[in-house]
VONULO-933692 format. One record per residue (C-alpha): residue in one letter; x, y, z. Coordinates in steps of 0.02 Angstrom, whole numbers, plus 32768, in hexadecimal, padded with zeros to 4 digits. Layout:
AXYZ;...
//
This chain:
M7BCF7DC37CC6;K7BC07E797D16;I7C347E907D94;F7C207F217E1B;V7CB97F707E69;N7CB17FD37F18;A7D0C806E7EF5;R7D0C80BB7F99;F7DBB80D57F92;L7DAB81717F23;T7D5981D07FBB;Q7E0181A9801D;P7EB081EB8021;I7F1A81797FB5;S7F9E810A8018;G7FC9805D7FD5;V7F0880007FF8;Q7EB680997F8E;R7F5D80967F0B;Y7F3E7FDE7F03;G7E7680017ED7;I7E9880877E57;E7F1080217DFA;C7EB37F7A7E03;S7E1B7FDC7DD5;R7E6F80207D37;Q7EA37F827CF3;I7E137F1C7D1C;K7DAF7FA57CB7;K7E247F827C1B;L7E157ECA7C37;C7D5C7EBC7C4F;S7CC97F037BEA;D7C3C7EF27C67;V7C6F7F477D10;I7C277FD77D6D;F7C7680347DEF;L7C1D806F7E84;S7C3481057EFD;P7BE9817C7F84;A7BE8823D7F46;N7C7782737FB2;I7CF4824D7F31;L7DAA82897F4A;H7DEB82527EA0;E7D7E82907E12;D7DF882807D7F;I7E0481B87DAB;A7D4981B57DD4;G7D3C81F17D2A;E7DB281827CE4;L7D5780F47D2E;D7CB381397CF0;V7C7681257DB7;K7BC281147DE4;V7B9881807E7E;I7B07812C7EEC;G7ABD81467F90;Y7AA681CE8008;N7B2381A58093;K7BE88198809B;G7C6B813080E9;H7C4C80908145;I7B8880B8814D;W7B8680C88091;E7BF580268071;Q7B717FB980FF;V7AD0800E80C8;D7ACA80628014;L7B397FF47FC1;P7AE97F4C7FF4;L7A3E7F917FD9;F7A777FB27F18;M7AD47F187EFF;L7A277EB07F40;K79D07F0A7EAE;Q7A5E7ECE7E2F;K7A327DF47E36;N7ABD7DD77EA4;A7B4D7E0A7E34;P7BFE7DF97E76;L7C397E8D7ECE;L7CEE7EB57EE3;N7D317F0C7F69;L7DE77F3D7F5C;A7E117FA07FFC;N7DF57F2C8097;T7D487F4580B7;A7C8E7F0F805E;P7BE97F048094;L7BB97E88811B;V7B117E5780EA;Y7B3A7E33802D;S7B5C7D8A8004;N7BC87D8B7F5B;N7C667DF57F93;Y7D0D7DE97F60;I7D857E4B7FC6;T7E407E6A7FDB;I7E837E6A8082;H7F227ED2807D;D7F6C7E9F8127;L7F437E7681D5;A7F937F028234;F7EE37F138283;Y7EEC7E6282CD;H7FA37E678302;Y7FBC7F118342;P7F1A7F598373;E7F6C7FE783DA;W7FB680368339;N7F0080718309;S7E8F80CF8361;K7E13806A83CD;A7D8080798366;F7DDF804882C5;S7E297FA58314;A7D887F7B835C;W7D1C7F8B82AE;Y7DAF7F31824A;N7DB07EA182C1;I7CF87E9482B6;L7CE67E9B8207;I7D7D7E5E81AA;P7D727DB481F3;R7CB07DA381C1;L7CD27DDB8124;A7D657D6780FF;F7D007CC38134;G7C637D1280D4;C7CB87D438029;K7CBE7CE07F9F;R7D757D0A7F7D;I7E0D7D607FD8;F7E827DC17F82;T7F1F7DF87FD8;V7FD87E4C7FA6;S80557DCE7FD4;N80777D178011;T809D7D6780BB;V7FE67DA780DE;K7F937CFD8080;N7FF27C9B8112;E7FC07D10818F;I7EFF7D13815A;M7F087C4B8155;K7F5A7C4381F7;S7EF67CCE825C;Y7E4F7C9C821A;G7E617BEB81EA;I7E2E7C018136;A7E5A7B8A80B2;G7EF67BCA803B;A7E947B967FA6;K7E1B7C387FD0;I7E9A7CB27FC6;S7EF57CED7F2E;V7F937D5B7F2D;T7F7C7DFF7EC0;C80147E667EE4;N802F7F217EDC;G80867F6D7E4D;I80CC80027DF1;S804680857DD2;Q800480BC7D22;A805B816E7D33;M8102811B7D69;S8102809B7CF6;K810681217C6D;V81A381747CAE;E823B815B7C5D;V82B881127CDA;V8381812D7CAB;S83D680AD7D0E;E847F81207CF5;A841681BE7D36;P847F82247DC0;K843682117E6F;E8437828C7EFC;K845F82887FAE;I83A882647FDF;I836981DC805D;L82AE81BC8030;S822A816D809B;V81828165806F;G80DC813B80EA;T8054818F8156;F809481BC81FC;N806A81398286;K80D180BF82E2;R80C0802F8271;K811E809281EE;N81B480BA8275;H81E88171822F;Q822C819B82E2;T82AE811682E2;L82E3814C822C;I82F281FD8261;H835681D18306;A83C88158829C;F83E881DC8218;L8411826C8296;N848E81EF82DF;S84EC81BD8243;D8569820E81E9;L84F9821F8157;K849D82BA81A3;A8511833A8158;Q851682F180B0;Y845782BB80A5;K83BA82F980B0;L8331828680FB;V8295829B809D;I81EF825680ED;I8143824D80A2;G80AC822F80EF;D8012827E8143;K7FCB825781F6;N7F3381E881E5;K7E9A81F5826B;V7E9A813C8273;F7F31812882BF;S7F4A812D837A;D7FE881898385;T806681B982FC;G810081868362;F814B822C8324;D818D82CE836D;E81AF835882F9;S820F83B28373;S82998330837F;F82DE835B82D3;A82CB841C82DF;G8357846A8272;S839E83CF8229;N83B083928167;I830283468182;I82648378810D;I81B8833A812E;Y812A834380A0;P8077831880DE;T804282EC8028;L808682F47F81;S803682F37ECC;E807982547E70;S80CE82AF7DFB;E814583027E8E;L8154825C7EE5;I8194820A7E3E;G8213829C7E3F;L825682747EE3;Y825E81B77EBB;K82CB81F57E28;K833B82657E80;A834981EE7F32;E83F3817F7F47;I839D810B7FD3;I82E080D27FF7;V82C8809A80A4;S823680518100;L8245802181BC;S81917FEC81CE;M816F7F748251;Y80F57F1E81E9;E80C07F26813C;G804E7EC080BB;F80B37EFA802B;G81117F93802D;I80E97FF67F91;P817A807E7FA2;L820280007FAA;L81C47FC57EFC;E81B2806B7EBB;G826580937F04;L82BF80067EAE;Y825B801C7DFB;F82AC80E07E0C;G8356809A7E2A;C836180BD7EED;K83C0804F7F66;V83547FEC7FD6;L83707FFA80A0;C82CC7F8F80FF;S82957F478199;D82C07E8E81A1;I81FE7E5181A7;P81B77DC0814E;V816B7E1780B4;Y81EE7E7B8092;R826C7DDC8094;E81DE7D978014;I81EB7E307F9B;Y82847E787FA1;G82F17E0A7FEF;S83787E047F61;F83787EBE7F4E;A83727F027FF6;Q83E17F31809C;F83847F008132;C83907F2F81DD;N834A7F1F828B;P82BF7FA68287;L82C47FAB8346;D837F7FCE8354;K83AA80858332;L846B806C8332;N844E7FCC82B2;V83D680348246;S845E80C68248;N84E880588214;A8483800C818F;L845E80B28146;K851180DC8137;E853A801280FB;V84B380468069;A84F480F88042;I859F80B48010;K856E802B7FA1;R856A80547EF6;N84C080507EAA;V84E57FC07E2A;A84417F6B7DF6;S843D7EB87E17;P843E7E467D88;D839A7E097DCC;L83397EAC7DCF;T82F67EA17D2A;D824D7EAA7CCC;E82257E017D07;F82287E437DC3;F81BA7ECE7D93;N81487E627D2D;K811A7E027DCC;Y80D07EAA7E1D;R80687EF17D95;Y7FAD7F237DB4;K7F847ED67D10;Q7FB07E307D51;A7F527E4F7DF2;A7EB57E797D88;S7EC97DE27D24;V7EC67D6D7DC4;I7E3B7DC87E0C;L7DC97DC07D6E;N7E037D097D5A;N7DC77CD97E12;I7D247D327E07;T7C947CBA7DE3;
//
C-alpha cells in the first residue's frame, strides 16, 4: 500500500513539532518501501528533503498549499492514506491520519495570536473527528483529546517523541565533567515561562557561580513573549535565538542542569535530551512532566519565583548520580523508530 506524507514541516523552523515530523519520517522511510513525502517548494531543510527524496508539488505555500494544492494532488491518488505529522492536514481529504501534539491552542488561546488560535480552534477539532486515526505524543494529551472533544480512546495511539538521529550517534560518557551551566531550551512565549526562570536565577545564590543559557527564537504566532531582555542586562545570562543541532549537543554535554518551567506541554523534548546527556532536571509540576519524568526530576511551582529559586539551589547541590532506573529500558520507550512502527501499524 502506498502511503503519502505531508512534509510541510520541512518549510518551517525546527521546534518540537518539526523534530517529531523529521525523525518519524526518517524511520518511516526505513520501515516502509512505498512511501512518498510531499512538500511545497519553499523548503528550509534541503538536506533532510534530499534524504527523504521529497516530491515538490503545487504552486502555493503554507496553509493555502495544505488546504488546496495538497488535497488536489491527493484526489488523484485513489484515496491513498495521507499521514500528517505536524498538527494540521487538508480538511477536504477523507483519508487523513494526523498527529496532534498538544491542545495549548484550545486551553490557552491567549498565548497565541488571535488569527492562529481562531484557525486552530476551527481546524483541529474538524480534523480530529474526520480523520481515520489520531496519533499524539503522550498519554496526558491523549486523555485531553478524549475529554475535550469526546473522541474515543480507541481512535488515538500514543507515539512518543525520542532522541534525534544525530544525538543518538553521540557517545555519552556518564562520568564526563559538567560545567556550571543551567540550560533552558524553548521558543520565547508566555507558555515557556522564561521570565520566571530569569527572575528566580537572578534572586538565587547561583548567579555568581553559574551561567544561565536560554535557547529559543521569537515566533510570530505567539501573542506575547512574556519576556523582557532589559531585565537581565549585565548579568550572567546568555541568550541564543537558534543553534545548530551539533552546537545544541555541545551545550547538553556541558550543562549541569536542564530546566523547563513551561506552564503547559504535550511532551517536553529538551528534558528528555538533557537526561540523555546526563543533566540534572528541574521542571514544572504539570501532568505530562509527572507522566514522563516523574522518577528523574525535581519539580517546582512555575508560578512561584521563590519556589523556583529554592528548587534551583536544591538541584545544584545534588550529586549527579544516575538513577538505577535511568537505563536503556527507559530511553527505549522514547525512540522514533518505535513511534514510526506504531504509526505504520495503524494505517490501513
